VOLUM-751184 format. One record per residue (C-alpha): x, y, z; residue in three letters; residue number from 1. Coordinates in steps of 0.1 Angstrom, whole numbers. Layout:
// VOLUM-751184
     c1     c2     c3  res    n
      X      Y      Z  ALA  NUM
...
//
This chain:
// VOLUM-751184
     c1     c2     c3  res    n
   1067   1562   1052  MET    1
   1103   1565   1061  ASP    2
   1131   1559   1036  LEU    3
   1160   1537   1045  ASP    4
   1186   1564   1035  LEU    5
   1186   1599   1022  VAL    6
   1218   1614   1008  LEU    7
   1217   1652   1005  HIS    8
   1239   1682    998  ASN    9
   1255   1662    970  ALA   10
   1265   1669    934  ASP   11
   1247   1639    918  ILE   12
   1256   1629    883  ILE   13
   1228   1605    875  THR   14
   1238   1594    840  MET   15
   1201   1595    832  ASP   16
   1197   1618    802  PRO   17
   1161   1626    813  ALA   18
   1173   1639    846  ARG   19
   1211   1644    845  PRO   20
   1217   1660    879  SER   21
   1203   1663    914  ALA   22
   1213   1672    949  HIS   23
   1195   1646    970  SER   24
   1186   1609    966  LEU   25
   1164   1586    985  GLY   26
   1168   1548    990  VAL   27
   1143   1522   1000  LEU   28
   1148   1484   1000  HIS   29
   1180   1488    981  GLY   30
   1167   1509    952  ARG   31
   1166   1545    943  VAL   32
   1130   1558    950  VAL   33
   1135   1594    941  GLY   34
   1156   1625    937  LEU   35
   1152   1661    950  ASP   36
   1115   1670    950  GLY   37
   1104   1633    947  ASP   38
   1115   1627    983  ILE   39
   1107   1661    998  ALA   40
   1088   1658   1031  GLY   41
   1097   1621   1035  LEU   42
   1114   1609   1066  GLY   43
   1145   1587   1066  ALA   44
   1159   1562   1091  ARG   45
   1194   1575   1081  HIS   46
   1202   1608   1065  ALA   47
   1237   1618   1054  VAL   48
   1250   1652   1044  ASP   49
   1277   1645   1017  LEU   50
   1291   1680   1021  GLY   51
   1291   1688    984  GLY   52
   1308   1656    974  ARG   53
   1299   1640    940  THR   54
   1277   1610    938  LEU   55
   1278   1588    906  VAL   56
   1264   1554    897  PRO   57
   1285   1525    909  GLY   58
   1313   1515    886  PHE   59
   1310   1483    866  ILE   60
   1341   1464    855  ASP   61
   1328   1442    826  ALA   62
   1358   1420    823  HIS   63
   1382   1409    851  CYS   64
   1395   1378    868  HIS   65
   1386   1378    904  THR   66
   1399   1345    918  PRO   67
   1432   1349    898  TRP   68
   1436   1385    912  PHE   69
   1427   1374    947  GLY   70
   1451   1344    947  LEU   71
   1478   1368    936  GLY   72
   1472   1388    968  LEU   73
   1476   1356    988  LEU   74
   1506   1341    970  GLU   75
   1541   1353    962  PRO   76
   1541   1380    935  SER   77
   1568   1395    914  VAL   78
   1546   1424    903  ASP   79
   1567   1450    920  GLY   80
   1601   1438    907  CYS   81
   1621   1461    886  THR   82
   1648   1438    873  THR   83
   1650   1400    864  PRO   84
   1674   1396    894  ALA   85
   1646   1408    918  GLU   86
   1622   1383    902  VAL   87
   1647   1355    909  LEU   88
   1652   1367    944  ALA   89
   1615   1367    952  VAL   90
   1612   1331    938  LEU   91
   1642   1320    958  ALA   92
   1628   1334    990  ALA   93
   1594   1317    984  ALA   94
   1607   1283    974  ALA   95
   1613   1267   1008  PRO   96
   1577   1275   1020  ALA   97
   1563   1263    987  ALA   98
   1582   1230    990  ALA   99
   1565   1224   1024  ALA  100
   1531   1234   1011  GLY  101
   1501   1211   1004  ASP  102
   1507   1208    967  ASP  103
   1545   1212    967  GLY  104
   1544   1238    939  TRP  105
   1557   1274    939  LEU  106
   1529   1293    923  ILE  107
   1535   1330    916  SER  108
   1522   1358    894  SER  109
   1529   1393    882  GLY  110
   1557   1387    857  PHE  111
   1559   1410    826  ASN  112
   1589   1407    804  HIS  113
   1581   1441    788  ASP  114
   1593   1457    821  ARG  115
   1627   1442    814  PHE  116
   1632   1451    778  GLY  117
   1616   1419    766  GLY  118
   1640   1398    786  GLN  119
   1630   1364    802  PHE  120
   1650   1346    829  PRO  121
   1667   1316    814  SER  122
   1657   1281    825  LEU  123
   1690   1277    842  ALA  124
   1684   1309    862  GLU  125
   1649   1297    872  LEU  126
   1663   1263    883  ASP  127
   1690   1280    904  ALA  128
   1665   1301    922  ALA  129
   1639   1274    928  THR  130
   1659   1242    930  SER  131
   1637   1211    930  ALA  132
   1605   1229    937  VAL  133
   1582   1228    906  PRO  134
   1575   1264    895  LEU  135
   1545   1280    877  PHE  136
   1550   1318    873  LEU  137
   1521   1333    855  ARG  138
   1527   1361    831  HIS  139
   1506   1393    836  ASN  140
   1489   1387    802  SER  141
   1476   1353    814  GLY  142
   1487   1339    780  HIS  143
   1522   1328    791  GLN  144
   1539   1313    821  ALA  145
   1574   1305    832  LEU  146
   1582   1270    845  VAL  147
   1614   1254    857  ASN  148
   1630   1220    849  THR  149
   1613   1204    880  ALA  150
   1579   1214    866  ALA  151
   1587   1202    831  LEU  152
   1598   1168    844  LYS  153
   1568   1166    868  THR  154
   1544   1168    838  VAL  155
   1566   1148    814  GLY  156
   1574   1176    790  ARG  157
   1611   1182    794  PHE  158
   1625   1159    767  GLU  159
   1629   1171    731  PRO  160
   1599   1159    710  GLY  161
   1574   1161    738  SER  162
   1541   1171    722  PRO  163
   1524   1205    725  ASP  164
   1486   1207    730  PRO  165
   1464   1222    704  VAL  166
   1463   1260    708  GLY  167
   1495   1262    729  GLY  168
   1532   1258    729  ARG  169
   1561   1248    751  ILE  170
   1588   1272    737  VAL  171
   1620   1254    729  ARG  172
   1654   1264    716  ASP  173
   1671   1252    684  TRP  174
   1681   1219    701  GLN  175
   1645   1212    711  GLY  176
   1652   1219    747  LEU  177
   1626   1240    767  PRO  178
   1634   1276    775  THR  179
   1610   1278    805  GLY  180
   1583   1297    786  VAL  181
   1549   1281    779  VAL  182
   1521   1297    759  GLU  183
   1483   1296    759  GLU  184
   1467   1262    764  THR  185
   1501   1246    772  ALA  186
   1497   1262    806  GLN  187
   1469   1237    814  GLU  188
   1494   1208    812  VAL  189
   1511   1223    843  PHE  190
   1481   1236    861  GLN  191
   1465   1202    862  GLN  192
   1493   1191    885  ALA  193
   1483   1216    913  PHE  194
   1446   1222    905  GLN  195
   1418   1223    916  PRO  196
   1426   1249    942  ARG  197
   1408   1244    975  PRO  198
   1374   1261    978  LEU  199
   1384   1277   1012  SER  200
   1414   1294    995  ARG  201
   1393   1305    965  LEU  202
   1366   1320    988  GLN  203
   1392   1340   1006  ARG  204
   1407   1351    973  ALA  205
   1372   1363    962  VAL  206
   1367   1381    994  GLU  207
   1401   1399    993  GLU  208
   1396   1408    957  ALA  209
   1361   1422    960  THR  210
   1372   1442    991  GLY  211
   1396   1460    968  ILE  212
   1369   1464    942  TYR  213
   1347   1482    967  ALA  214
   1375   1505    978  SER  215
   1378   1516    941  GLN  216
   1340   1522    936  GLY  217
   1333   1490    918  ILE  218
   1298   1477    926  THR  219
   1294   1451    898  SER  220
   1319   1430    878  PHE  221
   1319   1402    852  THR  222
   1344   1375    859  ASP  223
   1356   1364    825  ALA  224
   1363   1327    828  GLY  225
   1357   1302    856  ILE  226
   1356   1265    860  GLY  227
   1379   1252    833  ALA  228
   1407   1259    809  GLY  229
   1439   1277    817  TRP  230
   1419   1306    832  ILE  231
   1399   1285    856  GLY  232
   1410   1275    891  GLN  233
   1386   1247    900  SER  234
   1357   1228    883  PRO  235
   1335   1240    913  VAL  236
   1348   1276    912  GLU  237
   1313   1291    913  LEU  238
   1309   1276    948  ALA  239
   1336   1300    961  ALA  240
   1315   1330    950  PHE  241
   1283   1314    964  GLN  242
   1300   1308    998  ARG  243
   1312   1344    999  ALA  244
   1277   1357    990  ALA  245
   1261   1336   1017  ALA  246
   1287   1348   1043  ALA  247
   1280   1384   1033  GLY  248
   1316   1389   1023  THR  249
   1311   1393    985  LEU  250
   1316   1431    982  LYS  251
   1303   1436    947  ALA  252
   1277   1420    924  ARG  253
   1292   1392    904  ALA  254
   1283   1380    869  GLN  255
   1303   1348    862  LEU  256
   1313   1334    828  MET  257
   1319   1297    828  PRO  258
   1346   1286    802  VAL  259
   1332   1267    773  LEU  260
   1352   1236    784  ASP  261
   1331   1236    817  ALA  262
   1299   1229    798  LEU  263
   1289   1193    791  LYS  264
   1261   1176    771  PRO  265
   1226   1182    785  VAL  266
   1196   1161    777  HIS  267
   1159   1168    778  GLY  268
   1129   1162    755  HIS  269
   1138   1155    719  ALA  270
   1121   1187    708  THR  271
   1142   1209    732  ASP  272
   1172   1211    708  GLY  273
   1197   1213    737  LEU  274
   1234   1209    732  GLY  275
   1258   1217    760  THR  276
   1253   1235    793  GLY  277
   1254   1230    831  LEU  278
   1233   1206    851  ASP  279
   1195   1211    851  LEU  280
   1197   1231    820  GLY  281
   1210   1262    838  ILE  282
   1222   1289    814  HIS  283
   1230   1326    810  SER  284
   1210   1349    832  GLY  285
   1204   1324    860  PHE  286
   1209   1337    895  GLY  287
   1202   1368    916  SER  288
   1211   1405    915  GLU  289
   1241   1396    937  LEU  290
   1254   1365    919  LEU  291
   1244   1354    884  SER  292
   1257   1335    853  LEU  293
   1267   1356    823  GLY  294
   1277   1344    788  PRO  295
   1299   1313    783  VAL  296
   1335   1323    776  LYS  297
   1355   1309    747  VAL  298
   1390   1317    737  PHE  299
   1395   1322    700  LEU  300
   1431   1335    700  ASP  301
   1459   1347    723  GLY  302
   1475   1380    733  SER  303
   1491   1410    716  LEU  304
   1517   1411    744  LEU  305
   1529   1376    735  SER  306
   1521   1380    698  ARG  307
   1498   1350    698  THR  308
   1466   1370    689  ALA  309
   1454   1360    654  ALA  310
   1460   1388    630  VAL  311
   1454   1391    592  THR  312
   1488   1407    584  GLU  313
   1519   1395    602  PRO  314
   1534   1412    632  TYR  315
   1560   1438    626  CYS  316
   1596   1430    635  HIS  317
   1588   1393    641  HIS  318
   1616   1370    629  PRO  319
   1592   1344    614  HIS  320
   1564   1368    602  GLY  321
   1540   1354    627  SER  322
   1502   1358    623  HIS  323
   1494   1344    658  GLY  324
   1471   1314    660  TYR  325
   1437   1302    670  PHE  326
   1434   1282    703  GLN  327
   1413   1255    686  GLU  328
   1404   1244    651  ASP  329
   1377   1270    639  PRO  330
   1354   1242    626  ALA  331
   1354   1225    659  GLN  332
   1349   1258    677  LEU  333
   1318   1265    656  ARG  334
   1303   1232    665  GLU  335
   1309   1236    702  ARG  336
   1298   1272    704  ILE  337
   1266   1264    685  GLU  338
   1258   1236    709  ALA  339
   1260   1261    738  ALA  340
   1242   1289    721  TYR  341
   1211   1269    712  ARG  342
   1210   1257    748  SER  343
   1205   1293    760  GLY  344
   1240   1306    765  TRP  345
   1251   1339    753  ALA  346
   1287   1338    741  VAL  347
   1317   1359    750  ALA  348
   1345   1353    726  ALA  349
   1380   1363    735  HIS  350
   1391   1378    702  ALA  351
   1420   1402    701  ILE  352
   1434   1401    666  GLY  353
   1413   1412    636  ASP  354
   1415   1376    621  ARG  355
   1399   1363    653  ALA  356
   1373   1391    652  ILE  357
   1363   1380    617  ASP  358
   1357   1345    631  LEU  359
   1337   1358    660  ALA  360
   1316   1380    637  LEU  361
   1309   1352    613  ASP  362
   1299   1329    642  LEU  363
   1276   1354    659  PHE  364
   1259   1365    628  GLU  365
   1252   1329    618  GLU  366
   1239   1319    653  LEU  367
   1217   1350    657  GLN  368
   1202   1344    623  SER  369
   1195   1308    630  ARG  370
   1184   1309    666  TYR  371
   1176   1346    674  GLY  372
   1193   1368    699  ARG  373
   1199   1357    735  ASN  374
   1185   1377    765  ALA  375
   1221   1388    772  LEU  376
   1242   1403    744  PRO  377
   1269   1383    727  ASN  378
   1303   1398    734  ARG  379
   1338   1401    719  ILE  380
   1362   1403    748  GLU  381
   1390   1429    742  HIS  382
   1382   1435    705  ALA  383
   1417   1449    703  SER  384
   1424   1452    666  VAL  385
   1392   1461    647  VAL  386
   1394   1470    610  ARG  387
   1371   1498    597  PRO  388
   1351   1473    578  ASP  389
   1343   1453    610  GLN  390
   1327   1483    629  LEU  391
   1293   1483    611  PRO  392
   1290   1446    615  ARG  393
   1295   1448    652  LEU  394
   1269   1475    656  ALA  395
   1244   1458    633  GLU  396
   1247   1425    651  ALA  397
   1243   1441    686  GLY  398
   1275   1427    698  ILE  399
   1291   1442    729  ALA  400
   1328   1448    731  VAL  401
   1351   1452    761  THR  402
   1384   1470    752  PRO  403
   1407   1479    781  GLN  404
   1423   1514    784  SER  405
   1445   1500    812  SER  406
   1468   1485    786  PHE  407
   1479   1519    772  PHE  408
   1503   1528    799  ALA  409
   1522   1496    804  GLU  410
   1519   1478    770  GLY  411
   1509   1505    746  GLY  412
   1544   1513    732  ASP  413
   1552   1476    726  ASN  414
   1518   1469    711  MET  415
   1522   1498    687  ALA  416
   1556   1485    676  ALA  417
   1542   1450    670  SER  418
   1512   1464    650  LEU  419
   1527   1492    630  GLY  420
   1512   1526    624  GLU  421
   1482   1517    603  GLU  422
   1469   1489    626  ARG  423
   1477   1509    657  SER  424
   1451   1533    646  ALA  425
   1426   1504    647  TRP  426
   1437   1492    681  ALA  427
   1417   1495    713  TYR  428
   1391   1518    698  ARG  429
   1368   1539    719  ALA  430
   1352   1569    702  ALA  431
   1348   1551    669  SER  432
   1329   1523    687  PHE  433
   1305   1548    702  LEU  434
   1302   1567    669  ASP  435
   1293   1534    650  SER  436
   1266   1525    676  GLY  437
   1286   1496    690  THR  438
   1278   1486    725  MET  439
   1311   1491    744  VAL  440
   1318   1485    781  ALA  441
   1345   1497    804  GLY  442
   1367   1470    819  SER  443
   1401   1463    832  SER  444
   1411   1426    826  ASP  445
   1425   1428    861  ARG  446
   1450   1414    872  PRO  447
   1465   1415    836  VAL  448
   1464   1453    839  ALA  449
   1455   1480    864  ASP  450
   1419   1477    877  GLY  451
   1414   1512    891  ASP  452
   1384   1527    873  VAL  453
   1394   1563    878  LEU  454
   1428   1556    862  ARG  455
   1410   1536    834  GLY  456
   1387   1566    827  MET  457
   1417   1590    826  GLN  458
   1434   1566    802  ALA  459
   1404   1568    778  TYR  460
   1406   1606    780  VAL  461
   1443   1609    772  ASP  462
   1454   1575    758  ARG  463
   1490   1580    771  ARG  464
   1515   1552    768  THR  465
   1545   1547    792  GLY  466
   1566   1569    769  SER  467
   1540   1597    770  GLY  468
   1528   1592    734  ARG  469
   1492   1590    725  VAL  470
   1483   1553    718  PHE  471
   1468   1547    684  GLY  472
   1445   1573    668  ASN  473
   1442   1605    689  PRO  474
   1406   1608    676  ASP  475
   1397   1577    697  GLU  476
   1401   1598    729  ARG  477
   1369   1603    749  LEU  478
   1353   1631    768  SER  479
   1351   1627    806  ARG  480
   1313   1621    804  HIS  481
   1318   1594    777  GLN  482
   1345   1577    798  ALA  483
   1322   1577    829  LEU  484
   1295   1563    807  GLY  485
   1316   1533    797  LEU  486
   1318   1522    833  TYR  487
   1282   1529    841  THR  488
   1254   1530    815  THR  489
   1273   1513    787  SER  490
   1287   1485    809  ALA  491
   1253   1479    823  ALA  492
   1239   1474    788  ALA  493
   1268   1452    777  ALA  494
   1262   1429    808  THR  495
   1224   1427    802  GLY  496
   1216   1448    832  ALA  497
   1205   1482    818  ALA  498
   1171   1479    835  ALA  499
   1186   1478    870  SER  500
   1221   1493    869  LYS  501
   1242   1521    853  GLY  502
   1222   1552    863  ALA  503
   1208   1567    895  LEU  504
   1172   1569    886  SER  505
   1140   1557    904  PRO  506
   1136   1520    904  GLY  507
   1172   1511    898  LYS  508
   1196   1496    923  LEU  509
   1211   1521    947  ALA  510
   1246   1512    937  ASP  511
   1267   1544    939  ALA  512
   1301   1559    945  VAL  513
   1309   1590    965  VAL  514
   1338   1608    950  LEU  515
   1359   1637    964  SER  516
   1351   1658    933  GLY  517
   1333   1657    899  SER  518
   1348   1634    873  PRO  519
   1333   1658    847  LEU  520
   1354   1687    859  GLU  521
   1386   1672    873  ALA  522
   1417   1681    853  SER  523
   1431   1647    862  ASP  524
   1407   1620    872  LEU  525
   1434   1601    891  THR  526
   1434   1630    916  ASP  527
   1399   1621    928  LEU  528
   1394   1597    957  THR  529
   1367   1572    964  VAL  530
   1351   1584    996  GLU  531
   1324   1557    998  ALA  532
   1308   1529    978  THR  533
   1272   1519    983  LEU  534
   1258   1485    973  LEU  535
   1220   1486    973  GLY  536
   1223   1517    996  GLY  537
   1245   1499   1021  ALA  538
   1282   1508   1024  PRO  539
   1306   1482   1010  SER  540
   1334   1507   1017  TYR  541
   1335   1541   1033  SER  542
   1359   1567   1045  ARG  543
   1329   1588   1056  ILE  544
   1320   1582   1092  LYS  545
   1283   1586   1087  GLU  546
   1283   1560   1060  LEU  547
   1303   1534   1079  GLN  548
   1283   1503   1088  SER  549
//
């Protein structure tokens, strides 16, 4: 019997504690069949000498936003701007083409007021740059956007006294006039004017995004919110992923989280006890190894960057002593989440502040006690401010958490100022999650923050902010092996895929990354390069000639 592929002369870090290292690996039908002596004497249709390079399991990004990221690659972006004037110049240059476009809106992304000392362009400045073209400029956090007068008038929200939706706000000045900033669910009021986005454009966005994923060693990802709400792009968004998969242009394995608002009542036999779901009773876990459904996504609160995350104690240095807010009435959320859970959906709750995490813990403990645990873990997305008393509850309930180290460099200093010294020590935990037995997955929240996994791993190792300080508690720093584990074995467990992903051991998918050196030995992980990425043993990206398809 000939194997499909043999990789040899490699430094293989398997992440399997029973067999942590090897020098050769064999692949058959997309899976690892053996290491070293297991494959001795077997032929191979393709054998590649890796020349001493390091082979590790494929990276898993357990929380990102792929269509949003991909659309940002196709549309005007202000991400590289260093001053508000540059932002306005980009918008002014893009406005004429946007006016002639199909929807007539100027849609852009990449704005972050923290880069400009907390400064936002005024509504008058936005109007001067964009004229009569309605503007929707998404903030990097995803929890805010900038709009102009044309946009406000298009959706009927310009006049003083115009209502805000539940869980969102159109920010106004002391006269009741809009400032151009909109928060949380208020973004949907504007998005409804230019959505749904065309499937052809969404498919291209997915293809462009996952091509970048592959170049950075990512072989699997979880897309944290499709199909509805301010995070979704179209009610039929899943079809864009399915079309890319059918075309062979989906470059990484996708697990998709539909937003809770995308679910609708489902009906079956009276004894089924169903509540809400997708047609035909489809729920978490449905799909293939390439494309599947994960938990349902629900937003409990907002963002630390915009100080809309629900916290127990007020934010520091806030003029009104804000505690943030929930995006929906908690009683209504309980009812809606229970309807989904009893219909077979695991739940991923966006909860950043400790007050929102209290709500998530109460909900999950109650649902798991009443209905049992789902096949996929329930999750708390971000889990940014976790009090010490919440740690044992997370571990006991088997809840997965997805913090992001990618926030340290760009937003760490401002988050620390908002939280104060005591709460900063509870923020974006890592080592204490592992020590408590909590299931924790590496993730980026891309495009909100940097999605490069090697930089994410280094950030877990040093926790450096933009000013060079250590963010939060220095004891939360991880070893290189722990950081690698977050994006491999731990992320596989958190996404319900530990049986098939996360380690290079016989029987598991041959998803792997060839690196220029060892992540366990590099003084700075960002000095390493991704030489090739293998998806089921086939190259999804390669700089190595022998591994190019």
